[in-house]
C-alpha positions as semicolon CSV with decimal commas, in nm:
position;residue;x (nm);y (nm);z (nm)
1;M;0,462;0,576;-0,632
2;C;0,395;0,429;-0,286
3;S;0,098;0,602;-0,121
4;R;0,256;0,562;0,222
5;C;0,626;0,648;0,196
6;G;0,654;0,796;-0,155
7;A;0,896;0,532;-0,289
8;T;0,902;0,513;-0,667
9;A;0,968;0,233;-0,915
10;D;0,976;0,197;-1,291
11;G;0,639;0,058;-1,393
12;L;0,434;-0,122;-1,131
13;P;0,630;-0,401;-0,956
14;V;0,432;-0,724;-0,915
15;T;0,531;-0,735;-0,547
16;W;0,356;-0,409;-0,459
17;T;0,007;-0,415;-0,305
18;C;-0,298;-0,234;-0,437
19;S;-0,578;-0,114;-0,211
20;V;-0,908;0,046;-0,311
21;E;-1,014;0,311;-0,060
22;N;-1,286;0,574;-0,107
23;G;-1,317;0,481;-0,474
24;G;-0,948;0,530;-0,556
25;R;-0,657;0,291;-0,594
26;L;-0,359;0,321;-0,363
27;Y;-0,032;0,134;-0,416
28;F;0,207;0,033;-0,137
29;C;0,569;-0,081;-0,165
30;D;0,711;-0,401;-0,015
31;D;0,856;-0,225;0,290
32;C;0,530;-0,052;0,384
33;V;0,331;-0,372;0,335
34;R;0,568;-0,568;0,561
35;A;0,551;-0,300;0,831
36;H;0,169;-0,286;0,829
37;L;0,069;-0,639;0,733
38;R;-0,165;-0,696;1,030
39;A;-0,358;-0,377;0,961
40;I;-0,387;-0,465;0,592
41;E;-0,513;-0,817;0,669
42;S;-0,765;-0,667;0,913
43;R;-0,886;-0,449;0,623
44;L;-0,821;-0,123;0,806
45;D;-0,801;0,189;0,589
46;S;-0,447;0,317;0,540
47;S;-0,535;0,626;0,744
48;W;-0,553;0,394;1,047
49;W;-0,195;0,281;1,010
């Protein structure tokens, strides 16, 4: 399940992004990653975006 928008997929798609924040793994779908790419590359926590 996408930690940002709640989208679901069977298994874990290889195109999704994984982020480790506060000791836990968060997964983000393609759409959320595209919308927030600059923030991700700047290594901002997902709470920032």
